[in-house]
C-alpha positions as CSV (number, residue, x, y, z in Angstrom):
1,X,75.3,-88.4,-44.9
2,X,76.9,-85.4,-46.5
3,X,80.5,-84.7,-45.4
4,X,81.1,-81.1,-44.3
5,X,84.4,-79.4,-44.0
6,X,85.7,-77.8,-40.8
7,X,86.0,-74.5,-42.6
8,X,82.2,-74.6,-43.4
9,X,81.4,-75.5,-39.8
10,X,83.4,-72.5,-38.6
11,X,81.8,-70.2,-41.1
12,X,78.4,-71.3,-40.0
13,X,79.4,-70.8,-36.3
14,X,80.6,-67.3,-37.0
15,X,77.3,-66.5,-38.7
16,X,75.0,-68.0,-36.1
17,X,77.0,-68.4,-32.8
18,X,76.0,-72.1,-32.8
19,X,78.1,-74.8,-31.1
20,X,80.4,-76.9,-33.3
21,X,78.3,-80.1,-33.1
22,X,75.1,-78.2,-33.8
23,X,76.6,-76.4,-36.8
24,X,78.0,-79.6,-38.2
25,X,74.6,-81.4,-37.8
26,X,72.7,-78.5,-39.5
27,X,75.1,-78.5,-42.4
28,X,74.7,-82.3,-42.8
29,X,70.9,-82.1,-42.7
30,X,70.9,-79.2,-45.1
31,X,73.1,-81.1,-47.6
32,X,75.9,-78.5,-47.2
33,X,73.6,-75.5,-48.0
34,X,74.8,-72.7,-45.7
35,X,71.5,-70.7,-45.8
36,X,69.4,-73.7,-45.1
37,X,71.7,-74.8,-42.3
38,X,71.4,-71.3,-40.7
39,X,67.6,-71.5,-40.9
40,X,67.7,-75.0,-39.2
41,X,69.8,-73.6,-36.4
42,X,67.4,-70.7,-35.9
43,X,64.4,-73.1,-35.6
44,X,66.3,-75.4,-33.3
45,X,67.4,-72.5,-31.2
46,X,63.8,-71.1,-30.9
47,X,62.6,-74.6,-29.9
48,X,65.2,-75.0,-27.2
49,X,64.6,-71.5,-26.0
50,X,60.9,-72.1,-25.3
51,X,61.9,-74.6,-22.6
52,X,64.2,-72.1,-20.9
53,X,62.1,-69.0,-21.1
54,X,60.4,-69.7,-17.7
55,X,63.7,-69.9,-15.8
56,X,64.2,-67.2,-13.2
57,X,66.7,-64.4,-14.1
58,X,68.6,-63.2,-11.0
59,X,71.6,-61.8,-12.9
60,X,72.3,-59.5,-15.8
61,X,73.5,-56.0,-16.6
62,X,72.3,-52.4,-16.9
63,X,73.0,-50.4,-20.0
64,X,72.0,-46.9,-21.2
65,X,72.8,-43.9,-23.3
66,X,72.2,-40.1,-23.2
67,X,72.4,-37.9,-26.2
68,X,75.3,-35.4,-26.4
69,X,72.9,-32.5,-25.9
70,X,71.4,-34.2,-22.9
71,X,67.8,-34.1,-24.2
72,X,67.3,-37.8,-24.7
73,X,68.2,-40.8,-22.7
74,X,67.4,-44.5,-22.4
75,X,68.3,-47.1,-19.7
76,X,67.5,-50.8,-19.8
77,X,68.1,-54.0,-17.8
78,X,69.0,-57.2,-19.6
79,X,68.4,-60.2,-17.4
80,X,70.0,-63.7,-17.4
81,X,70.3,-66.6,-14.9
82,X,74.0,-66.6,-14.0
83,X,76.8,-64.1,-13.5
84,X,78.9,-66.3,-15.8
85,X,76.6,-65.4,-18.7
86,X,76.4,-61.8,-17.7
87,X,80.2,-61.6,-18.2
88,X,80.0,-63.4,-21.6
89,X,81.1,-61.4,-24.6
90,X,78.0,-62.3,-26.6
91,X,75.8,-61.0,-23.7
92,X,77.7,-57.8,-23.4
93,X,77.4,-57.2,-27.2
94,X,73.7,-58.0,-27.1
95,X,73.2,-55.4,-24.3
96,X,75.1,-52.8,-26.4
97,X,73.0,-53.5,-29.5
98,X,69.7,-53.4,-27.5
99,X,70.7,-50.0,-26.0
100,X,71.4,-48.7,-29.5
101,X,68.1,-49.9,-30.8
102,X,66.2,-48.5,-27.9
103,X,67.9,-45.1,-28.3
104,X,67.3,-44.9,-32.0
105,X,63.6,-45.9,-31.9
106,X,60.7,-44.4,-29.9
107,X,60.1,-47.4,-27.7
108,X,59.1,-47.1,-24.0
109,X,58.6,-50.7,-23.0
110,X,60.5,-54.0,-23.4
111,X,57.5,-55.4,-25.3
112,X,57.9,-52.6,-27.9
113,X,61.6,-53.2,-28.1
114,X,61.1,-56.9,-28.7
115,X,59.1,-56.2,-31.9
116,X,61.8,-54.0,-33.6
117,X,63.8,-55.5,-36.5
118,X,67.3,-56.7,-35.5
119,X,70.4,-54.6,-36.3
120,X,71.7,-56.9,-39.0
121,X,68.9,-56.3,-41.5
122,X,67.9,-59.9,-41.6
123,X,64.2,-59.1,-40.9
124,X,64.3,-61.0,-37.6
125,X,62.8,-59.3,-34.6
126,X,64.7,-58.6,-31.4
127,X,62.5,-61.3,-29.7
128,X,63.5,-63.9,-32.3
129,X,67.3,-63.1,-32.0
130,X,67.2,-63.3,-28.2
131,X,65.4,-66.7,-28.4
132,X,68.0,-67.9,-30.9
133,X,70.7,-67.0,-28.4
134,X,68.9,-68.6,-25.5
135,X,68.5,-71.9,-27.5
136,X,72.0,-71.6,-29.1
137,X,75.2,-70.2,-27.7
138,X,74.0,-68.8,-24.4
139,X,71.8,-71.7,-23.4
140,X,70.0,-70.0,-20.5
141,X,67.0,-67.6,-20.2
142,X,67.6,-63.9,-21.2
143,X,65.2,-61.0,-21.6
144,X,64.9,-57.3,-21.4
145,X,63.4,-56.9,-17.9
146,X,63.2,-53.2,-17.7
147,X,63.3,-50.2,-20.1
148,X,62.8,-46.4,-19.6
149,X,63.1,-43.5,-22.0
150,X,63.2,-39.8,-21.2
151,X,62.9,-37.0,-23.7
152,X,63.4,-33.4,-22.4
153,X,63.1,-30.8,-25.2
154,X,63.0,-28.0,-22.6
155,X,65.2,-29.6,-20.0
156,X,67.9,-32.2,-19.5
157,X,68.4,-35.9,-18.9
158,X,71.0,-37.4,-16.6
159,X,72.1,-41.0,-16.2
160,X,74.2,-42.9,-13.7
161,X,75.2,-46.6,-13.9
162,X,77.3,-48.1,-11.1
163,X,80.7,-49.4,-12.2
164,X,79.6,-53.0,-11.9
165,X,76.6,-52.3,-14.2
166,X,74.2,-53.9,-11.7
167,X,72.2,-50.8,-10.8
168,X,71.5,-47.5,-12.5
169,X,69.1,-44.6,-12.8
170,X,67.8,-42.1,-15.4
171,X,66.5,-38.7,-14.3
172,X,64.7,-36.0,-16.3
173,X,64.6,-32.3,-15.2
174,X,62.5,-29.7,-17.1
175,X,62.9,-25.9,-17.1
176,X,66.3,-25.3,-18.7
177,X,68.7,-26.9,-21.1
178,X,71.7,-25.3,-19.5
179,X,74.7,-27.7,-19.0
180,X,74.4,-27.2,-15.3
181,X,71.0,-28.8,-15.4
182,X,72.3,-31.8,-17.2
183,X,75.1,-32.1,-14.6
184,X,72.6,-31.9,-11.6
185,X,70.4,-34.5,-13.4
186,X,73.3,-36.9,-13.4
187,X,74.0,-36.1,-9.8
188,X,70.5,-36.9,-8.8
189,X,70.6,-40.1,-10.9
190,X,73.7,-41.1,-8.9
191,X,71.7,-40.4,-5.7
192,X,68.8,-42.5,-6.9
193,X,71.2,-45.3,-7.9
194,X,72.7,-45.3,-4.4
195,X,69.3,-45.7,-2.8
196,X,70.3,-43.8,0.4
197,X,68.5,-43.5,2.8
198,X,66.0,-45.6,0.8
199,X,65.0,-46.1,-2.9
200,X,62.5,-43.2,-3.4
201,X,58.9,-44.2,-3.9
202,X,57.8,-40.9,-5.5
203,X,59.1,-37.4,-6.5
204,X,56.6,-35.4,-4.3
205,X,54.4,-36.1,-1.3
206,X,51.3,-35.9,-3.6
207,X,52.6,-38.9,-5.7
208,X,52.9,-41.3,-2.8
209,X,50.4,-44.1,-2.8
210,X,47.6,-43.0,-0.3
211,X,47.4,-46.6,1.0
212,X,51.0,-46.4,2.2
213,X,50.2,-43.2,4.2
214,X,47.1,-44.9,5.7
215,X,49.2,-47.9,6.6
216,X,51.8,-45.7,8.3
217,X,49.1,-44.0,10.3
218,X,47.4,-47.3,11.3
219,X,50.7,-48.7,12.5
220,X,51.4,-45.6,14.5
221,X,48.0,-45.6,16.1
222,X,48.3,-49.3,17.0
223,X,51.7,-48.7,18.6
224,X,50.6,-45.8,20.6
225,X,46.9,-46.5,21.4
226,X,45.7,-45.2,24.7
227,X,47.5,-41.9,24.4
228,X,45.5,-38.6,24.3
229,X,44.3,-37.5,20.8
230,X,46.5,-34.4,20.8
231,X,49.6,-36.5,21.6
232,X,48.7,-39.0,18.9
233,X,48.3,-36.2,16.4
234,X,51.9,-35.0,17.1
235,X,53.3,-38.6,16.9
236,X,51.6,-39.3,13.6
237,X,52.8,-36.0,12.2
238,X,56.4,-36.8,13.3
239,X,56.1,-40.3,11.8
240,X,54.9,-39.1,8.5
241,X,57.5,-36.4,8.2
242,X,60.2,-39.1,8.8
243,X,58.5,-41.3,6.1
244,X,58.4,-38.5,3.6
245,X,62.1,-37.6,4.3
246,X,63.0,-41.2,3.5
247,X,60.7,-42.1,0.6
248,X,60.1,-38.8,-1.3
249,X,62.9,-38.0,-3.6
250,X,62.7,-34.2,-3.3
251,X,62.8,-34.5,0.5
252,X,65.7,-37.0,0.8
253,X,69.1,-35.7,2.0
254,X,71.5,-35.6,-1.0
255,X,73.8,-38.6,-0.8
256,X,76.9,-36.3,-1.3
257,X,75.8,-33.7,1.2
258,X,73.3,-34.9,3.8
259,X,72.7,-31.3,5.1
260,X,71.0,-30.5,1.8
261,X,67.7,-31.9,0.5
262,X,67.3,-32.8,-3.2
263,X,64.8,-30.0,-3.5
264,X,67.4,-27.5,-2.2
265,X,70.0,-28.8,-4.6
266,X,67.5,-28.4,-7.5
267,X,66.6,-24.8,-6.4
268,X,70.2,-23.9,-6.0
269,X,71.0,-24.9,-9.6
270,X,67.8,-23.3,-10.8
271,X,68.8,-20.0,-9.3
272,X,72.2,-20.2,-10.9
273,X,70.7,-20.6,-14.4
274,X,67.8,-18.3,-13.9
275,X,65.0,-20.9,-14.2
276,X,62.5,-22.8,-12.1
277,X,63.5,-26.4,-12.5
278,X,61.1,-29.4,-12.1
279,X,62.2,-32.9,-11.4
280,X,59.9,-34.5,-13.9
281,X,60.6,-38.2,-13.7
282,X,63.1,-40.9,-12.6
283,X,63.7,-44.6,-13.2
284,X,65.9,-47.0,-11.3
285,X,66.8,-50.5,-12.3
286,X,68.7,-53.1,-10.3
287,X,69.7,-56.5,-11.5
288,X,67.6,-59.3,-9.9
289,X,64.7,-57.0,-9.0
290,X,61.2,-57.3,-10.5
């Protein structure tokens, strides 16, 4: 068996992030050829990764980026199995590289991101690199489990990620590119991140799933059956108003000023910049959620 030097082992480790024994074994099997050994490690890593890819990911981190002009933003969730790995330097670097790739390429889903070429110019895909890490230095399941992209040529994008990087949101407002709009977009992103009173289900009443409304009505009717129709009508109206106030983003009380609804906050800023603002879209990701 070919003898390999400790220096070569460390060089290969630096190139592939493999463990000491794996790097040594690969060099021995490759007869000391560094490129061939690296290729062996990639194959071994992918093979080991396949056995881990079904493991549940309850930990991870949220990352994102908004352009300096506030017109483009991305946010993504990188999942893993343990908090120990989420705090690993290699995991944090992977998240940063993935955010950069997602920001610089017009991808809107994790599947699209997975097919992009990796940042080192090796020709490997994002999916391949993640598999190599799973089977190599990380040794547990990892994947991009959420990705959102906002482009606002006639508006602004705002992002907020909680200090622990476990939950974050991205918000797009159309109607004006004034810096005040970017600022309120970030404020609303913070509100969505907080999830108070509840994580919003929709921006407007019209966007709420009709089956949820019918379910609320049915529950109310069941709880108050026997009451006169006119009384039931008032009870249902009151129940739905409460539902909308909790689940519709524009009707939620702003987390920093509960006397003001999000729609009122948006109208106030719109008035100050002389434009009618529209809350176009929002995305919220939390570690451990589907």
